[in-house]
C-alpha positions as a Markdown table, in Angstrom:
| # | Residue | x | y | z |
|---|---|---|---|---|
| 1 | Met | 0.0 | 0.0 | 0.0 |
| 2 | Met | 1.4 | 3.4 | -0.9 |
| 3 | Ala | 2.3 | 5.7 | 2.0 |
| 4 | Lys | 0.3 | 8.9 | 2.4 |
| 5 | Arg | 1.9 | 12.3 | 1.8 |
| 6 | Met | 2.8 | 14.6 | 4.6 |
| 7 | Thr | 2.4 | 18.4 | 4.8 |
| 8 | Ile | 5.6 | 20.4 | 5.0 |
| 9 | Lys | 5.5 | 22.8 | 8.0 |
| 10 | Asp | 7.8 | 25.1 | 9.8 |
| 11 | Thr | 10.3 | 23.4 | 12.1 |
| 12 | Asp | 12.9 | 24.4 | 14.6 |
| 13 | Ala | 15.5 | 24.1 | 11.8 |
| 14 | Tyr | 13.7 | 26.0 | 9.0 |
| 15 | Met | 10.8 | 28.2 | 7.9 |
| 16 | Val | 8.5 | 27.3 | 5.0 |
| 17 | Arg | 7.6 | 29.8 | 2.3 |
| 18 | Arg | 4.8 | 28.9 | -0.1 |
| 19 | Phe | 4.3 | 30.4 | -3.5 |
| 20 | Arg | 0.5 | 30.5 | -3.9 |
| 21 | Gln | 0.2 | 33.0 | -6.7 |
| 22 | Arg | -2.7 | 32.2 | -9.1 |
| 23 | Thr | -0.6 | 31.5 | -12.2 |
| 24 | Lys | 2.5 | 29.5 | -12.8 |
| 25 | Ala | 4.3 | 32.5 | -14.3 |
| 26 | Ala | 3.4 | 34.6 | -11.2 |
| 27 | Arg | 4.7 | 31.8 | -8.9 |
| 28 | His | 7.9 | 31.7 | -10.9 |
| 29 | Asp | 8.3 | 35.5 | -10.7 |
| 30 | Ala | 7.8 | 35.3 | -6.9 |
| 31 | Trp | 10.4 | 32.5 | -6.7 |
| 32 | Leu | 12.9 | 34.6 | -8.6 |
| 33 | Lys | 12.3 | 37.5 | -6.3 |
| 34 | Ala | 12.8 | 35.2 | -3.3 |
| 35 | Arg | 15.9 | 33.7 | -4.9 |
| 36 | Ala | 17.6 | 37.1 | -4.9 |
| 37 | Glu | 17.2 | 37.3 | -1.1 |
| 38 | Gly | 19.7 | 34.6 | -0.3 |
| 39 | Val | 21.8 | 31.7 | -1.6 |
| 40 | Gly | 20.0 | 28.8 | -3.2 |
| 41 | Gly | 21.2 | 25.2 | -3.7 |
| 42 | Ser | 21.7 | 25.8 | -7.4 |
| 43 | Asp | 24.0 | 28.7 | -6.5 |
| 44 | Met | 26.4 | 26.6 | -4.4 |
| 45 | Ala | 28.3 | 24.9 | -7.3 |
| 46 | Thr | 29.0 | 28.4 | -8.7 |
| 47 | Ile | 30.2 | 29.8 | -5.3 |
| 48 | Leu | 32.5 | 26.8 | -4.9 |
| 49 | Gly | 33.9 | 27.1 | -8.4 |
| 50 | Leu | 32.3 | 23.9 | -9.7 |
| 51 | Asn | 30.2 | 25.5 | -12.3 |
| 52 | Arg | 31.9 | 25.4 | -15.7 |
| 53 | Tyr | 29.5 | 28.0 | -17.1 |
| 54 | Ala | 29.5 | 30.8 | -14.4 |
| 55 | Thr | 31.8 | 32.2 | -11.8 |
| 56 | Pro | 31.1 | 33.7 | -8.3 |
| 57 | Tyr | 31.5 | 37.1 | -10.0 |
| 58 | Asp | 28.7 | 36.3 | -12.5 |
| 59 | Leu | 26.5 | 35.3 | -9.6 |
| 60 | Trp | 27.4 | 38.4 | -7.6 |
| 61 | Leu | 26.3 | 40.5 | -10.6 |
| 62 | Glu | 23.0 | 38.8 | -10.5 |
| 63 | Lys | 22.5 | 39.0 | -6.7 |
| 64 | Thr | 23.3 | 42.7 | -6.6 |
| 65 | Gly | 20.9 | 43.5 | -9.4 |
| 66 | Arg | 23.6 | 44.5 | -11.9 |
| 67 | Arg | 22.6 | 41.7 | -14.3 |
| 68 | Ala | 19.2 | 40.1 | -14.8 |
| 69 | His | 18.7 | 36.4 | -14.1 |
| 70 | Glu | 19.3 | 34.6 | -17.4 |
| 71 | Asp | 16.0 | 33.1 | -18.7 |
| 72 | Ile | 16.9 | 29.6 | -19.7 |
| 73 | Ser | 13.3 | 28.3 | -19.6 |
| 74 | Asp | 13.3 | 27.8 | -23.4 |
| 75 | Lys | 16.5 | 25.6 | -23.5 |
| 76 | Trp | 15.6 | 22.1 | -24.4 |
| 77 | Ser | 17.5 | 20.6 | -21.5 |
| 78 | Val | 15.4 | 22.7 | -19.1 |
| 79 | Val | 12.1 | 22.0 | -21.0 |
| 80 | Arg | 12.9 | 18.3 | -20.9 |
| 81 | Gly | 13.8 | 18.4 | -17.3 |
| 82 | Asn | 10.7 | 20.3 | -16.3 |
| 83 | Ala | 8.5 | 17.9 | -18.3 |
| 84 | Leu | 9.9 | 14.8 | -16.7 |
| 85 | Glu | 10.2 | 16.0 | -13.1 |
| 86 | Ala | 6.6 | 15.2 | -12.1 |
| 87 | Glu | 6.7 | 11.8 | -13.7 |
| 88 | Leu | 10.0 | 10.9 | -12.2 |
| 89 | Arg | 8.7 | 11.9 | -8.8 |
| 90 | Arg | 5.6 | 9.8 | -9.2 |
| 91 | Arg | 7.7 | 6.9 | -10.4 |
| 92 | Phe | 10.1 | 7.2 | -7.5 |
| 93 | Arg | 7.1 | 7.3 | -5.1 |
| 94 | Arg | 5.7 | 4.1 | -6.6 |
| 95 | Leu | 9.1 | 2.4 | -6.3 |
| 96 | His | 9.3 | 3.3 | -2.6 |
| 97 | Pro | 6.0 | 2.7 | -0.9 |
| 98 | Glu | 8.0 | 2.4 | 2.4 |
| 99 | Trp | 8.7 | 6.2 | 2.3 |
| 100 | Gln | 6.3 | 9.1 | 2.3 |
| 101 | Val | 7.3 | 11.4 | -0.6 |
| 102 | Thr | 6.0 | 14.9 | -0.7 |
| 103 | Asp | 6.2 | 17.2 | -3.7 |
| 104 | Gly | 8.5 | 20.2 | -3.1 |
| 105 | Thr | 7.1 | 22.3 | -6.0 |
| 106 | Asp | 6.3 | 25.9 | -5.0 |
| 107 | Ile | 7.8 | 25.4 | -1.5 |
| 108 | Gly | 10.7 | 27.5 | -0.3 |
| 109 | Ile | 12.8 | 26.7 | 2.8 |
| 110 | Ile | 14.8 | 29.3 | 4.8 |
| 111 | Ser | 17.3 | 28.1 | 7.4 |
| 112 | Arg | 16.7 | 29.6 | 10.9 |
| 113 | Ser | 20.3 | 29.3 | 12.1 |
| 114 | His | 21.7 | 30.5 | 8.7 |
| 115 | Pro | 19.0 | 32.6 | 7.0 |
| 116 | Val | 21.2 | 33.2 | 4.0 |
| 117 | Leu | 20.6 | 29.5 | 3.1 |
| 118 | His | 17.5 | 29.1 | 0.9 |
| 119 | Ala | 16.3 | 25.8 | -0.5 |
| 120 | Ser | 13.8 | 24.6 | -3.1 |
| 121 | Leu | 13.7 | 20.8 | -2.9 |
| 122 | Asp | 12.2 | 18.6 | -5.6 |
| 123 | Gly | 10.8 | 16.4 | -2.9 |
| 124 | Phe | 10.8 | 15.6 | 0.8 |
| 125 | Ile | 11.2 | 12.0 | 1.9 |
| 126 | Trp | 10.0 | 10.7 | 5.3 |
| 127 | Asp | 11.4 | 7.4 | 6.5 |
| 128 | Ser | 9.1 | 6.2 | 9.3 |
| 129 | Glu | 11.5 | 3.3 | 10.1 |
| 130 | Thr | 14.4 | 5.6 | 11.0 |
| 131 | Glu | 12.1 | 8.6 | 11.8 |
| 132 | Ser | 14.2 | 10.8 | 9.6 |
| 133 | Trp | 13.7 | 13.2 | 6.7 |
| 134 | Gly | 15.6 | 13.0 | 3.4 |
| 135 | Val | 16.1 | 15.1 | 0.3 |
| 136 | Leu | 14.7 | 13.9 | -3.1 |
| 137 | Glu | 16.6 | 15.6 | -5.9 |
| 138 | Ile | 15.4 | 14.8 | -9.5 |
| 139 | Lys | 17.8 | 15.2 | -12.4 |
| 140 | Thr | 17.9 | 14.6 | -16.1 |
| 141 | Ala | 21.0 | 14.4 | -18.3 |
| 142 | Asn | 21.7 | 13.3 | -21.9 |
| 143 | Ala | 23.5 | 10.0 | -22.5 |
| 144 | Gly | 26.9 | 11.7 | -23.0 |
| 145 | Arg | 26.7 | 13.6 | -19.7 |
| 146 | Gly | 25.4 | 10.4 | -18.1 |
| 147 | Arg | 28.5 | 8.4 | -19.2 |
| 148 | Thr | 30.9 | 11.0 | -18.0 |
| 149 | Asp | 29.6 | 13.1 | -15.1 |
| 150 | Trp | 27.5 | 10.4 | -13.6 |
| 151 | His | 30.2 | 7.7 | -13.6 |
| 152 | Asp | 33.7 | 7.5 | -12.2 |
| 153 | Thr | 36.8 | 6.4 | -14.2 |
| 154 | Asp | 36.0 | 2.8 | -13.3 |
| 155 | Gly | 32.4 | 3.1 | -14.6 |
| 156 | Asn | 30.8 | 3.1 | -11.2 |
| 157 | Leu | 27.7 | 5.2 | -10.7 |
| 158 | Arg | 28.2 | 8.5 | -8.8 |
| 159 | Ala | 26.6 | 11.9 | -8.5 |
| 160 | Pro | 28.6 | 14.8 | -10.1 |
| 161 | Gly | 30.4 | 17.1 | -7.6 |
| 162 | Tyr | 28.4 | 20.1 | -8.8 |
| 163 | Tyr | 25.1 | 18.4 | -7.8 |
| 164 | Met | 26.6 | 17.1 | -4.5 |
| 165 | Ala | 27.2 | 20.8 | -3.6 |
| 166 | Gln | 23.6 | 21.5 | -4.3 |
| 167 | Val | 22.2 | 18.7 | -2.0 |
| 168 | Thr | 24.8 | 19.4 | 0.7 |
| 169 | His | 23.4 | 23.0 | 0.7 |
| 170 | Tyr | 19.9 | 21.5 | 1.1 |
| 171 | Met | 20.9 | 19.4 | 4.0 |
| 172 | Ala | 22.6 | 22.4 | 5.6 |
| 173 | Ala | 19.4 | 24.4 | 5.2 |
| 174 | Thr | 17.0 | 21.8 | 6.5 |
| 175 | Gly | 19.0 | 19.7 | 8.9 |
| 176 | Phe | 18.2 | 16.6 | 7.0 |
| 177 | Thr | 20.7 | 13.7 | 7.2 |
| 178 | Trp | 20.3 | 11.9 | 3.9 |
| 179 | Gly | 18.8 | 11.9 | 0.5 |
| 180 | Val | 18.5 | 10.3 | -2.9 |
| 181 | Phe | 19.1 | 11.5 | -6.5 |
| 182 | Tyr | 16.6 | 10.0 | -8.9 |
| 183 | Ala | 18.0 | 10.7 | -12.3 |
| 184 | Asp | 17.3 | 10.0 | -15.9 |
| 185 | Ile | 20.8 | 9.9 | -17.4 |
| 186 | Gly | 20.0 | 8.2 | -20.7 |
| 187 | Glu | 20.0 | 4.6 | -19.5 |
| 188 | Ala | 17.2 | 2.1 | -19.8 |
| 189 | Glu | 15.8 | 3.1 | -16.4 |
| 190 | Pro | 16.3 | 6.1 | -14.1 |
| 191 | Val | 19.0 | 5.6 | -11.6 |
| 192 | Glu | 19.2 | 6.2 | -7.8 |
| 193 | Val | 22.2 | 7.5 | -5.9 |
| 194 | Arg | 22.0 | 7.7 | -2.2 |
| 195 | Phe | 23.9 | 10.4 | -0.3 |
| 196 | Asp | 24.4 | 11.1 | 3.4 |
| 197 | Arg | 25.2 | 14.1 | 5.5 |
| 198 | Asp | 28.9 | 14.9 | 6.0 |
| 199 | Glu | 29.4 | 17.6 | 8.7 |
| 200 | Gln | 32.7 | 18.8 | 7.2 |
| 201 | Asp | 31.0 | 19.4 | 3.9 |
| 202 | Ile | 28.1 | 21.1 | 5.6 |
| 203 | Glu | 30.4 | 23.5 | 7.3 |
| 204 | Thr | 32.2 | 24.2 | 4.0 |
| 205 | Val | 28.9 | 25.0 | 2.3 |
| 206 | Ile | 27.7 | 27.3 | 5.2 |
| 207 | His | 31.0 | 29.1 | 5.3 |
| 208 | Ala | 31.1 | 29.6 | 1.5 |
| 209 | Ala | 27.5 | 30.8 | 1.4 |
| 210 | Glu | 27.9 | 33.3 | 4.2 |
| 211 | Glu | 31.2 | 34.6 | 2.8 |
| 212 | Phe | 29.7 | 35.1 | -0.6 |
| 213 | Trp | 26.7 | 36.8 | 0.8 |
| 214 | Gly | 29.0 | 39.2 | 2.7 |
| 215 | Phe | 30.3 | 40.4 | -0.7 |
| 216 | Val | 26.6 | 40.9 | -1.8 |
| 217 | Thr | 25.6 | 42.9 | 1.3 |
| 218 | Arg | 28.8 | 45.0 | 1.3 |
| 219 | Asp | 28.4 | 45.5 | -2.5 |
| 220 | Glu | 32.0 | 44.4 | -2.8 |
| 221 | Met | 33.3 | 42.2 | -5.7 |
| 222 | Pro | 34.3 | 38.7 | -4.8 |
| 223 | Met | 37.7 | 37.4 | -6.0 |
| 224 | Leu | 37.8 | 37.5 | -9.8 |
| 225 | Thr | 39.0 | 34.8 | -12.2 |
| 226 | Gly | 41.0 | 35.7 | -15.3 |
| 227 | Gly | 37.8 | 35.4 | -17.3 |
| 228 | Asp | 36.0 | 37.9 | -15.0 |
| 229 | Val | 38.5 | 40.8 | -15.4 |
| 230 | Ala | 37.4 | 41.8 | -18.9 |
| 231 | Lys | 33.8 | 41.8 | -17.7 |
| 232 | Ala | 34.6 | 43.8 | -14.5 |
| 233 | Tyr | 37.0 | 46.3 | -16.3 |
| 234 | Pro | 36.1 | 46.3 | -20.0 |
| 235 | Glu | 37.8 | 49.6 | -20.5 |
| 236 | Pro | 40.8 | 50.0 | -18.1 |
| 237 | Ser | 41.4 | 53.5 | -16.9 |
| 238 | Gln | 44.9 | 52.9 | -15.6 |
| 239 | Gly | 48.2 | 52.6 | -17.5 |
| 240 | Val | 51.0 | 50.1 | -17.0 |
| 241 | Ala | 51.9 | 50.1 | -13.3 |
| 242 | Ser | 55.3 | 49.5 | -11.8 |
| 243 | Ala | 55.2 | 46.9 | -8.9 |
| 244 | Asp | 58.8 | 46.0 | -8.3 |
| 245 | Asp | 58.2 | 46.2 | -4.5 |
| 246 | Asp | 55.5 | 43.5 | -4.5 |
| 247 | Pro | 57.2 | 40.2 | -3.7 |
| 248 | Gln | 54.2 | 38.1 | -4.5 |
| 249 | Leu | 53.8 | 39.7 | -7.9 |
| 250 | Arg | 57.5 | 39.2 | -8.6 |
| 251 | Glu | 57.2 | 35.5 | -7.8 |
| 252 | Leu | 54.1 | 35.3 | -10.1 |
| 253 | Phe | 55.9 | 36.9 | -13.0 |
| 254 | Ala | 59.0 | 34.6 | -12.5 |
| 255 | Arg | 56.9 | 31.5 | -12.3 |
| 256 | Tyr | 54.9 | 32.5 | -15.4 |
| 257 | Ala | 58.1 | 33.1 | -17.4 |
| 258 | Lys | 59.5 | 29.7 | -16.4 |
| 259 | Ala | 56.2 | 28.0 | -17.4 |
| 260 | Gln | 56.4 | 29.8 | -20.8 |
| 261 | Glu | 60.0 | 28.5 | -21.3 |
| 262 | Arg | 58.9 | 24.9 | -20.5 |
| 263 | Leu | 56.0 | 25.2 | -22.9 |
| 264 | Ser | 58.2 | 26.6 | -25.6 |
| 265 | Asp | 60.7 | 23.7 | -25.1 |
| 266 | Ala | 57.9 | 21.2 | -25.1 |
| 267 | Lys | 56.5 | 22.7 | -28.4 |
| 268 | Asp | 59.9 | 22.5 | -30.0 |
| 269 | Glu | 60.4 | 18.9 | -28.9 |
| 270 | Thr | 56.9 | 17.9 | -30.0 |
| 271 | Ala | 57.4 | 19.4 | -33.5 |
| 272 | Thr | 60.7 | 17.5 | -33.9 |
| 273 | Leu | 59.1 | 14.2 | -32.8 |
| 274 | Arg | 56.0 | 14.8 | -35.0 |
| 275 | Asp | 58.3 | 15.4 | -38.0 |
| 276 | Ala | 60.1 | 12.1 | -37.3 |
| 277 | Leu | 56.8 | 10.2 | -37.0 |
| 278 | Ile | 55.6 | 11.6 | -40.3 |
| 279 | Val | 58.8 | 10.4 | -42.0 |
| 280 | Ala | 58.3 | 7.0 | -40.4 |
| 281 | Ile | 54.7 | 6.9 | -41.8 |
| 282 | Gly | 56.0 | 7.7 | -45.3 |
| 283 | Asp | 53.8 | 6.2 | -48.0 |
| 284 | Arg | 51.3 | 4.7 | -45.6 |
| 285 | Gln | 48.2 | 6.2 | -44.0 |
| 286 | Gly | 49.6 | 5.5 | -40.5 |
| 287 | Ile | 51.4 | 3.2 | -38.2 |
| 288 | Arg | 50.8 | 1.5 | -34.9 |
| 289 | Cys | 53.3 | 0.6 | -32.3 |
| 290 | Ala | 53.4 | -0.3 | -28.6 |
| 291 | Gly | 49.7 | 0.7 | -28.0 |
| 292 | Phe | 50.0 | 4.0 | -29.9 |
| 293 | Glu | 48.8 | 5.0 | -33.4 |
| 294 | Ala | 49.9 | 7.9 | -35.7 |
| 295 | Thr | 48.2 | 8.7 | -39.0 |
| 296 | Tyr | 49.0 | 11.1 | -41.8 |
| 297 | Lys | 45.9 | 11.0 | -44.1 |
| 298 | Pro | 45.1 | 13.4 | -47.0 |
| 299 | Tyr | 42.2 | 15.8 | -46.8 |
| 300 | His | 40.4 | 18.2 | -49.0 |
| 301 | Arg | 38.7 | 21.3 | -47.6 |
| 302 | Lys | 36.4 | 23.3 | -49.9 |
| 303 | Ala | 37.0 | 27.0 | -50.1 |
| 304 | Tyr | 34.6 | 29.3 | -48.3 |
| 305 | Val | 34.4 | 32.9 | -47.1 |
| 306 | Arg | 34.3 | 33.1 | -43.3 |
| 307 | Lys | 32.3 | 35.9 | -41.8 |
| 308 | Val | 33.8 | 37.2 | -38.6 |
| 309 | Ala | 31.4 | 39.1 | -36.3 |
| 310 | Glu | 32.5 | 42.3 | -34.6 |
| 311 | Ser | 33.6 | 41.7 | -31.0 |
| 312 | Asn | 35.2 | 43.5 | -28.1 |
| 313 | Gly | 37.4 | 42.3 | -25.3 |
| 314 | Arg | 40.8 | 42.5 | -23.8 |
| 315 | Thr | 44.0 | 40.7 | -24.9 |
| 316 | Phe | 46.7 | 39.3 | -22.6 |
| 317 | Arg | 50.3 | 39.4 | -23.6 |
| 318 | Phe | 53.5 | 38.7 | -21.6 |
| 319 | Lys | 57.1 | 39.5 | -22.5 |
| 320 | Thr | 60.5 | 39.9 | -20.9 |
| 321 | Leu | 61.6 | 43.5 | -20.7 |
| 322 | Lys | 65.1 | 44.4 | -21.9 |
| 323 | Glu | 67.4 | 45.9 | -19.3 |
| 324 | Asp | 68.2 | 49.6 | -19.8 |
């Protein structure tokens, strides 16, 4: 017999915020507004540097109102994920009649001890046997991402680190001690990955969230990456500065120069070895030896005119200055 659903209420650990607007669009707008008031689970991978598409500075621009939240609702991966979420949740509920699974749609969680932590769970799981709450996180991924991000080098199933940051955030916000990913990753059936609370990870997430939110409330930029500098300073107002008295910068320059030398030496050696391999191939299309393969096949590329769009940015160059 399927277990009944429970109502999510305020607890000593968190407060519940419900989005009851009449239309889906209005509820989404209210959710976006609430999202700007704290750090959500989907923000955590970015804050920890695990998001390949955005940096903490990008998120800071959004949280401080300098940049609008990107509308990705029309992207196919998002459309597909939204369409499958309800069915995946229903399927998970049928597979686990021993648990009480409650839909997390239109429910927001705010931590009482760390109010900066906001959470929007896909589902809440109550295990009556252990009398404990768990997080249900539903994910979808294409087959390529499923083979790489959702498996380790030995082929074992695992949750990607950027998603683990998200659910660790949820456990920090709610006080929950465990949870399950239920994910469609392009295999014959959705997969389940169990995760458990790790207090060291929880502390890392809380510290990172509060540190980042400090930058937001102080209106102070977080540490930039190289890719952020052109966004933060598209038109530099200063000239070339002299910083001979900065020991850290002197070391950085020296290390970069040495790295360039190693790279140059490696390129020269690679070019020499490549030439030798091409000579060895000779009149053949390629050769194999000791587990390696080198080919040298003919190609024909049709002529075309390439249109290059206008762009703006900044160019980095490095050189050794001549002594006076």
